[in-house]
LUMVO-200035 format. One line per 2 residues: number of its first residue (from 1); their letters; for each residue x, y, z of C-alpha. Coordinates in Angstrom, 2 decimals, always signed. Example, Ala and Ser with C-alpha at 12.3 -4.5 7.8 and 13.67 -1.06 7.14 Angstrom:
2
1	AS	+12.30,-4.50,+7.80  +13.67,-1.06,+7.14
end
This chain:
96
1	MP	+0.00,+0.00,+0.00  +1.48,+3.37,-0.94
3	CP	+1.66,+6.38,+1.38  -1.51,+8.50,+1.05
5	NC	+0.59,+11.70,+1.44  +3.43,+11.20,-1.03
7	GG	+2.80,+7.87,-2.76  +6.04,+6.41,-1.39
9	PL	+6.36,+2.93,+0.11  +5.13,+2.29,+3.66
11	TK	+7.11,+0.13,+6.03  +5.40,-1.91,+8.74
13	GT	+6.71,-2.54,+12.21  +5.47,-3.42,+15.67
15	VD	+5.03,-0.67,+18.23  +5.62,-1.85,+21.81
17	QH	+3.24,+0.72,+23.35  +0.72,+2.93,+21.57
19	PY	-1.34,+5.51,+23.50  -4.92,+5.05,+22.27
21	RY	-7.44,+7.88,+22.60  -10.46,+5.83,+23.61
23	DR	-12.45,+8.74,+24.99  -11.75,+12.16,+26.46
25	GK	-9.85,+10.69,+29.38  -6.21,+9.76,+29.66
27	PI	-5.04,+7.57,+26.73  -5.07,+3.80,+27.19
29	LL	-2.04,+1.73,+26.15  -2.27,-0.81,+23.36
31	LG	+0.63,-3.26,+23.28  +2.25,-4.76,+20.19
33	VT	+0.17,-3.07,+17.49  +1.38,-2.65,+13.90
35	EC	+2.46,+0.77,+12.65  +2.83,+1.80,+9.00
37	AC	+5.32,+4.62,+8.41  +6.76,+6.61,+5.51
39	PC	+9.97,+8.69,+5.31  +7.79,+11.75,+4.56
41	GY	+6.53,+11.62,+8.17  +3.18,+9.90,+7.63
43	HA	+2.33,+7.13,+10.08  -0.78,+5.14,+10.96
45	VE	-1.48,+2.38,+13.45  -3.44,-0.75,+12.53
47	IP	-5.94,-1.57,+15.27  -7.75,-4.86,+14.63
49	RV	-11.33,-5.44,+15.79  -12.05,-1.99,+17.20
51	GP	-15.59,-2.89,+18.34  -14.42,-5.75,+20.58
53	LH	-11.55,-3.52,+21.80  -14.01,-0.85,+22.94
55	RT	-16.19,-3.46,+24.71  -13.10,-4.87,+26.47
57	IE	-11.99,-1.38,+27.58  -15.50,-0.52,+28.84
59	EA	-15.68,-3.79,+30.78  -12.22,-3.36,+32.28
61	LR	-12.86,+0.22,+33.40  -16.23,-0.73,+34.89
63	ML	-15.30,-4.01,+36.60  -11.65,-3.65,+37.62
65	RV	-10.64,-1.33,+40.41  -7.56,+0.05,+38.66
67	KR	-6.55,+3.37,+37.15  -6.12,+3.81,+33.40
69	DE	-2.34,+3.89,+33.69  -2.41,+0.49,+35.45
71	IA	-3.96,-1.40,+32.54  -3.07,-2.04,+28.91
73	FI	-4.58,-4.13,+26.14  -2.95,-6.65,+23.82
75	FE	-4.46,-8.35,+20.76  -4.08,-12.13,+20.56
77	HG	-4.61,-13.67,+17.11  -6.93,-16.67,+17.00
79	PS	-6.49,-19.87,+14.98  -7.84,-18.08,+11.87
81	GV	-5.87,-14.90,+12.51  -7.53,-11.54,+13.13
83	ED	-11.08,-12.77,+12.45  -11.31,-14.78,+15.66
85	GE	-8.67,-12.96,+17.66  -9.46,-11.16,+20.89
87	WN	-8.27,-8.28,+23.02  -6.92,-9.17,+26.45
89	IV	-6.32,-7.02,+29.51  -2.83,-6.64,+30.98
91	VQ	-2.72,-5.26,+34.50  +0.53,-3.37,+34.97
93	TA	+2.02,-2.85,+38.39  +4.22,+0.13,+39.10
95	AK	+7.87,-0.67,+39.73  +9.07,+0.65,+43.06
end
């Protein structure tokens, strides 16, 4: 897929942590998502199954007694790949 800005080639790579603007609150971390980037400065992040991601975030914020900076979300591919993959919650503890 060419860059939508300049038409140059996009390179794909994995981003360890991506701050995701879920709502107007503090961003939520997504772990191990794919980023497409171009030398012209364009970049985009591929987020699979956004609907299930939003349901998982809503459930985590409602049911878990943790702050936003104490949780992150990681996508696990299923046997058929993205189609049956799911988002999982990672509870992060602060290092002291």
